[in-house]
ZAVO-562958 format. One record per residue: residue in three letters; chain; x, y, z of N, C-alpha, C in turn. Coordinates in Angstrom, 3 decimals. Layout:
% ZAVO-562958
ALA|A|X|Y|Z|X|Y|Z|X|Y|Z
...
END
This chain:
% ZAVO-562958
MET|A|0.665|-1.136|-0.348|0.103|0.109|-0.441|0.881|1.243|-0.199
LYS|A|0.375|2.323|-1.000|1.324|3.350|-1.093|1.626|4.253|0.177
LYS|A|2.373|4.835|0.302|2.462|5.763|1.624|1.516|7.083|1.353
TRP|A|0.281|7.823|1.957|0.034|9.288|1.924|1.359|9.984|1.780
LEU|A|1.233|10.519|0.601|2.470|11.982|0.349|2.214|13.397|0.821
ILE|A|1.959|13.241|2.118|1.992|14.374|2.748|3.320|14.171|3.536
ALA|A|3.945|15.472|3.480|5.104|15.959|4.022|5.258|17.107|4.409
LEU|A|4.860|17.151|5.886|4.726|18.326|6.756|6.052|18.858|7.293
ALA|A|7.331|19.049|6.831|8.414|19.672|7.433|8.716|18.251|8.339
GLY|A|8.482|17.137|7.610|8.984|15.670|8.364|7.956|15.232|9.728
VAL|A|6.996|15.923|9.733|6.425|15.735|11.170|4.840|15.445|10.693
LEU|A|4.323|13.533|10.874|3.316|13.272|10.525|2.281|13.614|12.022
LEU|A|0.908|14.164|11.953|0.289|14.091|12.976|-0.080|13.281|13.353
SER|A|-0.308|12.971|14.619|-1.040|11.439|15.331|-2.295|11.749|15.661
PHE|A|-1.927|12.368|16.366|-3.130|13.460|17.685|-3.043|14.571|18.371
THR|A|-3.598|15.077|19.116|-3.585|16.878|19.223|-3.413|16.939|20.910
LEU|A|-2.976|18.369|20.995|-2.559|18.327|22.169|-4.012|18.891|22.791
VAL|A|-4.102|18.482|23.978|-5.654|19.574|24.437|-5.520|20.526|25.415
ALA|A|-6.559|21.098|25.753|-5.993|22.652|26.750|-5.706|21.932|28.432
CYS|A|-5.232|22.927|29.108|-4.629|22.339|30.308|-6.260|22.772|30.808
GLY|A|-6.366|21.810|31.626|-7.589|22.203|33.050|-7.048|20.850|34.224
SER|A|-8.353|21.301|35.024|-8.627|20.290|35.808|-9.876|19.432|35.653
LYS|A|-9.971|19.553|34.295|-10.946|18.347|33.801|-10.678|17.144|33.243
SER|A|-11.261|15.658|33.370|-10.968|15.024|33.538|-10.787|14.170|32.531
VAL|A|-10.013|13.387|31.816|-9.876|13.090|30.254|-10.531|11.469|30.679
ALA|A|-10.133|10.622|31.581|-10.378|9.222|31.955|-10.296|9.221|33.477
THR|A|-11.244|7.837|34.025|-11.668|7.661|35.199|-11.034|6.333|35.385
THR|A|-10.591|6.279|36.687|-10.552|4.828|36.788|-10.944|4.149|38.083
ASP|A|-11.036|3.259|38.591|-11.523|2.903|40.325|-10.155|3.394|40.964
GLY|A|-8.893|3.481|40.481|-7.700|4.180|40.855|-7.323|5.574|41.035
GLY|A|-8.708|6.347|40.641|-8.518|7.918|40.220|-8.241|8.205|39.104
LYS|A|-8.778|9.648|39.202|-9.138|10.182|37.759|-7.440|10.637|36.740
ILE|A|-7.382|10.595|35.653|-6.585|11.494|35.093|-6.970|12.686|34.286
THR|A|-6.336|13.934|34.651|-7.175|15.767|34.019|-5.930|16.048|33.007
GLU|A|-6.759|16.958|32.333|-6.117|17.067|31.559|-4.970|18.155|31.662
SER|A|-4.824|18.486|32.375|-3.725|19.107|33.180|-2.781|18.122|33.570
ALA|A|-2.849|16.944|33.821|-1.885|15.696|33.962|-1.405|15.760|32.884
TYR|A|-2.246|15.124|32.061|-2.466|14.367|30.970|-0.942|15.896|29.848
TYR|A|-1.154|16.965|29.933|-0.751|17.805|29.523|0.572|18.085|29.813
SER|A|1.201|17.828|31.145|2.165|17.828|31.692|3.314|16.909|31.009
SER|A|2.485|15.751|31.080|3.053|14.277|30.994|3.508|14.611|29.121
LEU|A|2.685|15.078|28.628|2.357|14.843|27.157|3.773|15.669|26.520
LYS|A|3.759|17.252|27.151|4.152|17.898|26.287|5.831|17.627|26.797
ASN|A|6.120|16.812|27.617|7.825|16.404|27.740|8.193|14.984|26.802
THR|A|7.071|14.842|26.142|7.817|13.793|24.768|7.954|14.341|23.709
SER|A|9.212|13.377|22.898|9.374|14.072|21.742|8.196|14.003|20.850
SER|A|6.957|13.522|20.915|5.744|13.257|20.092|5.139|14.393|20.211
GLY|A|4.918|14.946|21.513|4.468|15.850|22.191|4.560|17.316|21.538
LYS|A|6.268|17.502|21.528|6.435|18.230|20.899|6.708|18.628|19.703
GLN|A|6.784|17.776|18.371|6.354|17.733|17.309|5.285|18.054|17.149
VAL|A|4.306|17.821|17.653|3.139|18.268|17.746|2.983|19.799|17.438
LEU|A|2.935|20.197|19.009|3.757|21.872|19.013|4.588|22.304|18.253
GLN|A|5.092|22.053|17.558|5.964|22.611|16.384|5.110|22.633|15.272
GLN|A|4.482|21.631|14.851|3.822|21.651|13.620|2.483|22.410|13.681
MET|A|1.629|22.337|14.854|0.749|23.203|14.944|1.430|24.815|15.237
ILE|A|1.987|25.052|15.784|2.981|26.354|15.603|3.097|26.686|14.131
LEU|A|3.741|26.255|13.072|4.665|26.282|11.911|3.282|26.381|11.142
ASN|A|2.276|25.575|11.092|0.720|25.963|10.633|0.007|27.668|10.924
LYS|A|0.094|27.869|11.800|-0.864|28.899|12.338|0.153|29.987|11.591
VAL|A|1.447|29.695|11.140|2.598|31.090|10.740|2.289|30.843|9.409
LEU|A|2.296|29.657|8.478|2.056|29.447|7.492|0.812|29.999|6.896
ASP|A|-0.128|29.468|7.825|-1.844|30.176|7.236|-2.040|31.932|7.578
LYS|A|-1.077|32.257|8.107|-1.308|33.841|8.012|-0.264|34.326|7.115
GLN|A|1.050|33.932|6.658|1.823|34.525|5.683|1.353|33.773|4.365
TYR|A|0.430|32.579|4.022|0.130|32.268|2.537|-0.951|31.841|2.130
GLY|A|-1.828|31.853|3.419|-3.262|31.404|3.326|-4.061|31.750|2.135
ASP|A|-4.039|33.224|1.889|-4.395|33.839|0.847|-3.898|33.001|-0.558
LYS|A|-2.922|32.278|-0.691|-2.331|31.853|-1.698|-2.643|30.078|-2.141
VAL|A|-3.500|29.851|-0.937|-4.394|27.908|-1.378|-5.633|28.074|-1.134
LYS|A|-6.159|27.826|-2.470|-7.047|27.999|-2.075|-8.199|26.520|-2.206
ASP|A|-9.607|26.908|-1.447|-10.215|25.296|-0.538|-10.250|24.651|-2.104
SER|A|-10.571|25.208|-3.429|-10.507|24.147|-4.410|-9.157|23.051|-5.365
GLU|A|-7.765|24.023|-4.466|-6.829|22.927|-4.392|-6.706|21.954|-3.381
VAL|A|-7.235|22.032|-2.491|-7.296|21.002|-1.691|-8.349|20.197|-2.389
ASN|A|-9.312|20.336|-2.434|-10.214|19.702|-2.966|-9.849|19.067|-3.766
LYS|A|-9.425|19.289|-4.643|-8.612|18.246|-6.145|-7.784|17.411|-5.588
ASP|A|-6.533|17.966|-4.561|-5.688|17.150|-4.233|-6.589|15.958|-3.289
PHE|A|-7.411|16.123|-2.527|-7.986|15.083|-1.817|-8.707|14.197|-2.812
ALA|A|-9.747|14.948|-3.825|-9.682|13.617|-4.580|-9.261|13.145|-5.223
LYS|A|-7.839|13.192|-5.679|-7.084|12.572|-6.504|-6.785|11.272|-5.240
TYR|A|-6.490|11.510|-3.954|-6.419|10.513|-2.560|-7.371|9.274|-3.130
LYS|A|-8.639|10.165|-3.564|-10.063|9.247|-3.021|-10.130|8.339|-4.461
LYS|A|-9.850|8.944|-5.388|-9.964|7.834|-6.869|-8.807|7.107|-6.639
GLN|A|-7.596|7.000|-6.145|-6.094|6.467|-6.184|-6.937|5.051|-5.204
TYR|A|-7.250|5.226|-4.134|-8.037|4.211|-3.657|-8.973|3.554|-3.694
GLY|A|-10.233|4.504|-4.251|-11.263|3.919|-4.631|-12.468|3.471|-3.484
SER|A|-12.799|2.002|-3.381|-13.727|1.754|-2.364|-12.788|1.548|-0.686
SER|A|-11.413|1.000|-0.974|-10.631|1.008|0.122|-10.213|2.202|0.751
PHE|A|-10.927|3.662|0.162|-10.481|4.653|0.815|-10.361|5.352|2.179
ASN|A|-11.731|4.577|2.562|-12.323|4.881|4.186|-11.223|3.819|5.010
ALA|A|-10.865|2.734|4.482|-10.025|1.955|5.654|-8.972|2.197|5.212
VAL|A|-8.086|2.675|4.652|-6.919|3.513|4.960|-6.633|5.139|5.319
LEU|A|-7.889|5.746|5.420|-7.562|6.336|6.560|-7.348|6.056|7.513
GLN|A|-8.269|5.021|8.075|-8.442|3.984|9.462|-6.985|3.746|9.734
GLN|A|-6.369|3.180|8.978|-4.703|2.450|8.806|-3.972|3.540|9.395
ASN|A|-4.602|4.525|8.634|-3.336|5.567|8.927|-3.751|6.456|9.928
GLY|A|-4.335|6.148|10.713|-5.023|7.197|11.991|-5.356|8.310|11.227
MET|A|-6.431|8.033|10.528|-6.679|10.102|10.062|-8.403|9.854|9.822
THR|A|-8.692|10.994|9.308|-10.044|11.139|8.997|-9.836|12.100|7.694
ALA|A|-11.163|12.391|7.206|-11.193|12.907|5.738|-10.694|14.156|5.877
SER|A|-11.442|14.903|7.013|-11.293|16.937|7.755|-9.834|16.409|7.715
GLY|A|-9.327|15.371|8.674|-7.672|16.048|8.575|-6.973|15.937|7.560
LEU|A|-7.026|14.765|6.781|-6.497|14.411|5.394|-6.292|15.812|4.696
LYS|A|-7.740|16.418|4.749|-7.422|17.905|3.834|-6.884|18.977|5.034
ASN|A|-7.146|19.137|6.137|-5.761|19.808|6.841|-4.490|19.539|6.666
ASP|A|-3.931|18.539|6.200|-2.898|18.076|6.344|-2.229|18.703|4.427
ILE|A|-3.151|17.896|4.207|-3.143|18.642|2.295|-2.949|20.410|2.078
LYS|A|-3.520|20.676|3.083|-3.562|21.989|2.993|-2.222|22.553|4.000
ALA|A|-1.563|21.777|4.755|-0.468|22.226|5.391|0.731|21.725|4.189
ASN|A|0.489|20.970|3.628|1.952|20.530|2.656|1.502|21.584|1.496
LEU|A|0.269|22.667|1.193|0.565|23.072|-0.185|0.870|24.911|0.167
LEU|A|0.216|25.189|1.830|1.375|26.182|2.269|2.696|26.124|2.511
LEU|A|3.186|24.916|2.462|4.659|24.555|2.843|5.269|24.736|1.738
GLN|A|4.616|24.502|0.304|5.097|24.769|-0.752|5.177|26.138|-1.398
GLU|A|3.987|26.565|-0.684|4.250|28.136|-1.103|5.062|28.986|-0.268
ALA|A|5.720|28.307|1.005|7.180|28.885|1.431|7.798|28.749|0.792
VAL|A|8.343|27.728|0.715|9.561|27.392|-0.191|9.648|28.349|-1.427
LYS|A|8.709|28.423|-2.505|8.287|28.827|-3.592|8.742|30.580|-3.105
ASP|A|8.388|30.788|-1.982|8.663|32.324|-2.013|9.915|32.502|-1.562
ASN|A|10.481|31.352|-1.000|12.017|31.397|-0.124|13.357|31.078|-0.644
ILE|A|12.537|30.500|-1.832|14.026|30.468|-2.637|13.928|30.724|-3.902
LYS|A|15.485|31.014|-4.493|15.883|31.851|-5.767|15.601|30.845|-6.642
ILE|A|15.130|31.624|-8.246|15.380|29.969|-9.065|15.674|30.986|-10.319
THR|A|17.140|30.122|-10.770|17.879|30.941|-11.759|17.400|29.978|-12.851
ASP|A|18.262|30.760|-13.869|18.103|29.999|-15.331|18.860|29.242|-15.644
ALA|A|20.109|28.998|-15.082|20.452|27.540|-14.643|20.053|26.794|-14.272
GLN|A|19.073|26.874|-13.319|18.451|25.614|-12.956|17.590|25.509|-13.717
LEU|A|16.562|26.149|-14.152|15.312|26.301|-14.952|16.008|24.640|-16.523
LYS|A|16.964|25.378|-17.159|17.627|24.393|-17.776|17.933|23.389|-17.610
GLN|A|18.797|23.340|-16.595|19.046|21.701|-15.978|17.912|20.723|-15.812
GLN|A|16.781|21.464|-15.422|15.216|20.811|-15.008|14.934|20.771|-16.251
PHE|A|15.141|21.169|-17.312|14.343|21.316|-18.941|15.027|19.812|-19.165
LYS|A|16.322|19.564|-18.972|16.636|18.184|-19.435|15.612|17.128|-19.440
SER|A|15.209|17.022|-18.546|14.331|15.532|-18.211|13.323|15.948|-17.971
PHE|A|13.074|17.314|-18.119|11.084|18.166|-18.547|10.625|17.049|-19.569
GLN|A|9.173|16.636|-19.288|8.438|15.631|-20.783|7.003|16.537|-19.955
PRO|A|6.827|16.862|-21.173|5.321|17.796|-21.017|4.096|16.787|-20.723
LYS|A|3.167|16.775|-20.267|2.296|15.540|-20.115|1.833|15.295|-21.540
VAL|A|2.200|13.978|-21.418|1.752|12.920|-22.689|0.484|11.557|-22.175
THR|A|-0.418|11.759|-23.954|-1.532|11.026|-23.406|-1.427|9.685|-24.291
VAL|A|-1.223|8.377|-23.717|-0.866|7.122|-24.552|-2.129|6.134|-24.180
ASN|A|-2.493|5.336|-24.731|-2.856|4.085|-24.948|-2.084|2.821|-24.693
GLN|A|-2.552|1.803|-23.661|-1.044|0.747|-23.510|-2.091|-0.598|-23.161
ILE|A|-1.437|-1.657|-23.849|-2.063|-2.959|-23.308|-0.768|-3.798|-22.545
LEU|A|-1.542|-4.259|-21.535|-0.293|-4.965|-20.929|-0.702|-6.589|-20.437
VAL|A|0.133|-7.549|-21.069|0.074|-9.029|-21.507|1.121|-9.479|-20.120
SER|A|1.079|-10.982|-19.866|2.259|-11.326|-19.052|2.948|-11.806|-19.869
LYS|A|2.874|-12.335|-21.201|4.186|-13.144|-21.867|4.299|-12.340|-22.902
LYS|A|5.758|-12.125|-23.416|6.505|-11.434|-23.884|6.128|-11.989|-25.238
SER|A|5.636|-13.342|-25.906|5.051|-14.162|-27.595|3.936|-12.940|-27.184
THR|A|3.061|-12.835|-26.450|1.783|-12.349|-26.514|1.882|-10.734|-27.134
ALA|A|3.107|-10.023|-26.570|3.059|-8.578|-26.907|3.522|-8.878|-28.211
GLU|A|4.540|-9.994|-29.051|4.792|-9.680|-30.260|3.519|-9.912|-30.815
LYS|A|2.693|-10.644|-30.392|1.398|-10.919|-31.633|0.224|-9.698|-30.988
VAL|A|0.630|-8.775|-30.539|-0.230|-7.607|-30.228|0.360|-6.749|-31.848
ILE|A|1.728|-6.685|-31.418|2.321|-5.675|-32.296|2.704|-6.110|-33.900
SER|A|2.345|-7.440|-33.958|2.294|-8.248|-35.440|0.862|-7.418|-36.103
GLU|A|0.067|-7.685|-35.254|-1.555|-7.316|-35.238|-1.424|-5.928|-36.063
LEU|A|-1.136|-5.535|-34.901|-1.393|-3.816|-35.421|-0.174|-3.296|-36.651
LYS|A|0.236|-4.008|-37.182|1.489|-3.876|-38.205|0.920|-4.145|-39.442
ASP|A|-0.525|-5.519|-39.086|-1.541|-5.673|-39.944|-2.941|-4.868|-40.246
GLY|A|-2.650|-3.823|-39.568|-3.695|-3.141|-39.668|-4.856|-3.039|-38.346
LYS|A|-4.855|-3.727|-37.914|-5.876|-3.851|-36.600|-5.862|-2.656|-35.588
SER|A|-6.615|-2.503|-35.176|-6.838|-0.910|-34.462|-6.234|-1.455|-32.849
PHE|A|-5.909|-0.536|-32.009|-5.355|-0.735|-30.996|-6.113|-0.954|-30.088
SER|A|-7.482|-0.194|-30.127|-8.221|-0.212|-29.081|-9.223|-1.919|-29.095
SER|A|-9.453|-2.069|-30.445|-10.307|-3.770|-30.329|-8.816|-4.883|-30.051
LEU|A|-7.647|-4.707|-30.022|-6.658|-5.731|-29.436|-6.462|-4.972|-27.792
ALA|A|-6.771|-4.086|-27.391|-6.872|-3.914|-25.818|-7.680|-4.961|-25.112
LYS|A|-8.929|-4.845|-26.226|-10.059|-5.158|-25.385|-9.995|-6.979|-25.903
LYS|A|-9.297|-7.424|-26.486|-8.970|-8.629|-26.936|-8.134|-9.465|-25.944
TYR|A|-6.497|-8.702|-25.752|-5.781|-8.904|-25.069|-5.083|-8.663|-24.000
SER|A|-5.461|-7.541|-23.594|-4.699|-6.944|-21.901|-5.493|-7.321|-20.996
THR|A|-4.833|-7.358|-19.755|-5.281|-7.843|-18.889|-5.380|-7.079|-17.743
ASP|A|-5.426|-5.706|-18.212|-5.654|-4.349|-17.285|-6.905|-3.910|-17.637
SER|A|-7.936|-4.651|-16.864|-9.328|-4.771|-16.685|-9.822|-3.096|-16.081
ALA|A|-9.105|-2.184|-15.887|-9.647|-1.090|-15.532|-8.854|-0.368|-16.256
THR|A|-9.007|-0.155|-17.899|-8.183|0.097|-19.284|-8.858|-0.237|-20.432
LYS|A|-8.791|-1.481|-20.105|-8.906|-2.634|-21.790|-10.308|-2.121|-22.077
LYS|A|-11.196|-1.526|-21.625|-12.625|-1.485|-22.505|-12.757|-0.151|-22.622
LYS|A|-11.553|0.665|-22.222|-11.204|2.047|-22.862|-10.108|2.573|-23.803
GLY|A|-10.010|1.350|-24.521|-8.976|1.493|-25.547|-7.251|1.023|-25.271
GLY|A|-7.457|0.957|-23.781|-5.990|1.610|-23.324|-5.079|2.671|-22.281
ARG|A|-6.628|3.921|-22.741|-6.187|4.491|-22.407|-6.079|4.736|-20.265
ILE|A|-4.556|5.496|-20.677|-4.619|6.072|-18.734|-4.326|7.218|-18.861
ALA|A|-4.612|7.743|-17.523|-4.163|9.339|-17.341|-2.970|10.287|-17.737
ALA|A|-3.188|10.771|-18.069|-1.982|11.589|-18.660|-0.368|11.907|-18.069
PHE|A|0.630|11.859|-18.175|1.306|12.013|-17.113|2.655|12.190|-17.566
ASP|A|3.689|13.148|-16.826|5.090|13.869|-17.483|5.952|13.420|-16.574
ASN|A|7.247|14.291|-16.250|8.227|13.213|-16.283|8.254|13.087|-14.970
THR|A|7.273|13.599|-13.846|7.325|13.710|-12.320|6.645|12.689|-12.019
ASN|A|5.719|11.999|-12.710|5.363|10.631|-12.233|5.866|9.586|-11.589
THR|A|5.504|9.089|-10.871|6.268|8.394|-9.833|5.282|7.058|-9.818
SER|A|4.196|6.953|-10.385|3.856|5.457|-10.139|4.067|4.491|-11.430
LEU|A|4.159|5.252|-12.535|4.472|4.507|-13.897|5.758|3.430|-13.456
ASP|A|5.932|2.521|-14.299|7.306|1.884|-14.067|8.637|2.915|-15.150
LYS|A|9.777|3.131|-14.858|10.471|3.901|-15.649|10.794|3.463|-17.172
ASN|A|10.641|2.136|-17.269|11.153|2.171|-18.449|9.755|2.057|-19.398
PHE|A|8.402|1.816|-18.662|7.125|2.232|-19.712|7.251|3.411|-19.563
LYS|A|8.023|4.818|-18.822|7.717|6.107|-19.414|8.956|6.218|-19.970
ALA|A|9.982|5.680|-20.088|11.101|6.031|-21.243|10.540|5.760|-22.699
ALA|A|9.812|4.623|-22.546|9.352|3.924|-24.023|8.420|4.947|-24.547
ALA|A|7.702|5.600|-24.026|6.587|6.121|-23.745|7.087|7.469|-24.795
PHE|A|7.539|8.702|-23.603|8.310|9.824|-24.371|8.963|9.771|-25.368
LYS|A|9.722|8.564|-26.141|10.038|8.593|-27.339|9.787|8.637|-28.709
LEU|A|8.155|8.162|-28.173|7.218|7.987|-29.619|6.660|9.470|-29.908
ASP|A|5.906|9.394|-31.010|5.585|10.409|-31.651|4.090|10.014|-31.576
ASN|A|3.362|11.336|-31.768|2.163|10.940|-31.838|1.520|10.162|-33.332
GLY|A|0.597|8.927|-32.672|0.159|8.119|-33.702|1.108|6.676|-33.446
GLU|A|1.881|6.826|-32.734|3.179|5.367|-33.024|2.778|4.956|-31.961
TYR|A|3.379|3.468|-32.227|3.320|2.596|-31.251|4.854|1.835|-31.193
THR|A|5.060|1.267|-29.821|6.175|0.512|-29.667|6.518|-0.835|-30.533
LYS|A|7.339|-0.644|-30.971|7.600|-2.154|-32.292|8.341|-2.686|-31.651
THR|A|8.358|-2.873|-30.190|8.938|-4.373|-29.357|8.500|-4.715|-28.367
PRO|A|7.856|-5.217|-27.262|7.712|-5.139|-26.143|8.059|-4.620|-25.108
VAL|A|7.747|-4.072|-24.463|8.685|-2.869|-23.202|8.079|-3.920|-22.155
LYS|A|8.852|-4.525|-21.106|9.232|-5.259|-20.132|9.168|-4.670|-18.598
THR|A|8.257|-4.628|-17.696|8.152|-3.605|-17.269|7.877|-4.457|-15.823
GLN|A|7.577|-3.679|-14.521|7.693|-4.379|-13.345|5.517|-5.214|-13.384
TYR|A|5.175|-5.128|-14.601|3.819|-5.592|-14.232|3.583|-6.571|-15.652
GLY|A|4.644|-6.864|-16.494|4.538|-7.516|-17.516|4.587|-7.209|-18.710
TYR|A|4.393|-7.016|-19.657|5.117|-6.913|-20.903|3.724|-6.000|-21.579
GLN|A|4.245|-4.457|-21.829|3.311|-3.622|-22.580|3.549|-2.588|-23.898
VAL|A|2.641|-2.957|-24.518|2.584|-1.947|-26.006|1.944|-0.804|-25.585
ILE|A|2.577|0.206|-26.333|2.551|2.061|-26.194|1.919|2.299|-27.128
GLN|A|1.035|3.170|-27.280|0.370|4.199|-28.269|0.385|5.054|-28.263
MET|A|1.203|5.933|-28.450|1.050|7.574|-28.721|-0.215|8.265|-28.971
VAL|A|-1.105|9.229|-28.130|-2.228|9.383|-28.585|-1.432|10.842|-28.831
ASN|A|-0.990|11.828|-27.723|-0.810|13.544|-27.912|0.573|13.589|-27.160
HIS|A|1.339|13.668|-28.159|2.661|14.130|-27.270|3.036|15.504|-27.845
PRO|A|2.874|16.351|-26.687|2.921|17.992|-27.008|4.741|18.456|-27.370
LYS|A|4.536|19.129|-27.764|5.681|19.364|-28.391|6.948|20.167|-27.347
LYS|A|8.012|19.354|-26.844|8.689|20.240|-26.002|9.308|21.847|-25.696
GLY|A|9.043|22.143|-27.352|10.071|23.925|-26.913|11.275|24.006|-26.439
SER|A|11.238|24.629|-25.892|12.662|25.507|-25.180|12.082|25.516|-23.422
TYR|A|12.986|26.015|-23.254|12.631|26.266|-21.590|11.624|26.774|-20.686
LYS|A|11.962|28.127|-22.035|11.118|29.476|-21.289|9.611|29.153|-21.660
ASP|A|8.943|28.209|-22.424|8.028|27.695|-22.790|7.002|27.407|-21.790
HIS|A|8.407|26.059|-20.828|7.585|26.057|-19.598|7.787|26.309|-18.284
GLU|A|7.828|27.988|-18.580|8.607|28.233|-17.458|8.147|27.680|-15.633
SER|A|6.936|28.337|-16.164|6.147|27.827|-14.924|6.143|26.295|-14.047
GLU|A|5.941|25.305|-15.254|6.073|24.219|-15.236|6.933|23.820|-14.431
LEU|A|8.427|24.083|-14.954|9.696|24.166|-14.594|9.905|24.081|-12.827
LYS|A|9.161|25.167|-12.894|9.671|25.937|-11.419|9.048|25.065|-10.611
ASP|A|7.723|24.797|-10.879|6.769|23.737|-9.840|7.419|22.663|-9.308
GLN|A|8.058|22.025|-10.370|8.602|20.702|-10.228|10.304|21.162|-9.539
ILE|A|11.143|21.952|-10.019|12.120|22.372|-9.162|11.590|22.546|-7.023
VAL|A|10.528|23.634|-7.242|9.954|23.496|-5.754|9.736|21.725|-5.157
ALA|A|9.076|21.185|-5.949|8.646|20.098|-5.726|9.934|19.309|-5.212
ASN|A|10.826|19.393|-5.968|12.707|18.615|-5.513|13.226|19.066|-4.793
LYS|A|12.541|20.752|-4.112|13.494|21.234|-2.842|12.194|20.770|-1.643
LEU|A|11.342|20.787|-1.782|10.609|19.892|-0.513|10.769|18.424|-0.130
GLN|A|11.613|17.917|-1.099|12.403|16.366|-0.502|13.590|17.057|-0.133
ASP|A|13.888|17.980|0.194|15.203|17.853|0.511|15.438|18.979|2.254
SER|A|16.269|18.059|2.797|15.787|18.572|4.775|16.332|19.892|4.621
ALA|A|17.682|20.143|4.338|18.136|21.327|4.571|17.688|22.444|3.903
THR|A|16.686|22.422|2.734|15.901|23.659|2.011|14.593|24.094|2.885
VAL|A|14.050|22.888|3.501|12.801|22.906|4.228|13.226|23.974|5.468
HIS|A|14.232|23.399|6.035|14.900|23.564|7.253|15.265|25.019|7.298
SER|A|15.794|25.746|6.442|15.733|27.150|6.143|14.835|27.469|5.931
VAL|A|13.780|27.078|5.096|12.607|27.599|5.010|11.491|28.200|5.807
VAL|A|11.694|26.602|6.955|10.536|26.805|8.374|11.180|27.863|9.084
SER|A|13.255|28.192|9.440|13.183|28.987|9.791|12.391|30.155|9.970
LYS|A|13.154|30.507|8.702|12.733|32.094|8.050|10.912|32.356|8.742
VAL|A|10.226|31.658|7.739|8.405|31.555|8.216|8.512|31.796|10.195
LEU|A|8.851|30.913|10.656|9.068|30.825|11.755|9.398|32.212|12.598
LYS|A|10.176|33.066|11.987|11.310|34.183|12.411|10.199|35.475|12.285
LYS|A|9.890|35.194|11.019|8.684|36.345|10.562|7.613|36.247|11.423
GLY|A|7.173|34.947|11.794|5.644|34.973|12.718|6.070|35.235|14.141
ASN|A|6.877|35.965|14.333|6.886|36.471|15.604|6.557|35.163|17.033
VAL|A|7.196|34.096|17.188|6.163|33.238|17.831|6.707|33.311|19.452
GLN|A|5.914|33.458|20.348|6.338|33.780|21.593|5.681|32.374|22.306
ILE|A|6.568|31.368|23.240|6.345|30.066|23.735|5.884|30.954|25.335
GLN|A|5.252|30.818|26.129|4.403|30.627|27.121|4.816|29.950|27.962
ASP|A|4.949|28.375|28.237|5.216|27.436|28.883|6.787|27.663|29.187
LYS|A|7.309|27.681|30.039|8.662|28.464|30.395|9.689|26.498|29.895
ASP|A|8.620|25.135|29.999|9.321|24.325|30.082|9.128|23.390|28.320
LEU|A|9.096|24.375|27.461|8.770|24.534|26.103|9.256|25.548|25.514
GLU|A|9.471|26.085|26.323|10.728|27.985|25.199|11.696|27.381|24.653
ASN|A|12.218|26.076|24.512|13.265|25.392|23.391|12.766|24.684|22.271
VAL|A|11.163|24.727|22.301|10.760|23.685|21.554|11.003|23.535|19.965
LEU|A|11.497|25.339|19.500|11.809|25.302|18.352|13.040|26.051|17.989
ALA|A|14.068|25.827|19.137|15.580|25.784|18.824|15.878|25.282|17.873
ASP|A|15.764|24.095|17.464|16.243|23.694|16.006|15.976|24.798|14.887
TYR|A|15.379|25.615|14.959|14.914|26.485|13.580|15.044|28.122|14.427
LEU|A|14.982|28.482|15.664|15.220|29.773|15.787|16.364|29.887|16.328
THR|A|17.290|30.652|16.524|19.014|30.956|16.954|18.503|32.114|18.334
SER|A|17.440|32.179|19.221|17.342|32.884|19.744|15.996|32.561|20.497
SER|A|16.314|32.195|22.024|14.922|32.017|22.397|13.555|32.538|22.308
SER|A|12.067|32.061|22.176|11.198|32.632|21.789|10.516|32.952|23.117
LYS|A|10.707|32.404|24.143|9.837|32.753|25.001|9.595|34.081|25.176
LYS|A|8.470|34.388|25.708|7.677|35.449|26.154|8.208|36.379|27.304
LYS|A|8.709|37.293|26.877|9.227|38.010|28.165|8.434|38.785|29.052
END
């Protein structure tokens, strides 16, 4: 099962700190556990401190970049996860200790962090040109998946004889999700991580209307690929926005960059820690104590 792709400065929230008070959070025949006792115990754990760090970061990110992240973007990403897991979506949420609303909150936090990274790094022409070397615009292809190389070779032979790709997909493909649609899969570019690398490499070499003349060996079996739409790559200037997004996505995987950006965001956020036991909770990001004087 794939991991949820939510990278929030290296912290995945599993629970939330409760307010300090005398109210009971649990009672037993041996006594009660109060909110204040629970808080005091929790705040001294590494998990508790990570939760507080994330809560603080979310607040300052939302203040500084909230106007750049629309609900429609969050809902769009949420829909992708829901479609990816289909009928098992709710079960996957439960297995990860999450709810639908919690996932949306994490998606928003991730989008806010992306905006912060974008705002705090300088992207040069040299970086754009370097990223362009591996760049591929989104392509649309049809594919036929079979288990044997000989079957794939038979498919290719029948294509050469003039048979339609769609009819051969229905006849031979073992991919039940696409065979009735002529083998059509969702458009993808060079950043796609779900498709086999051999599949992508073979697809990107095809021009519109072309199909692979030899079977493509992938982790799923053997595939025959037909290019439906392969936009012209052009120059790096034609894809500057997409290239910048890809560079930002790469930077989000770099811990040093994320640490630097988070430090800048927190310093700008004027964070004040009132609990003296937690005054150094942001010490890794701030050079001086953030304790309120």
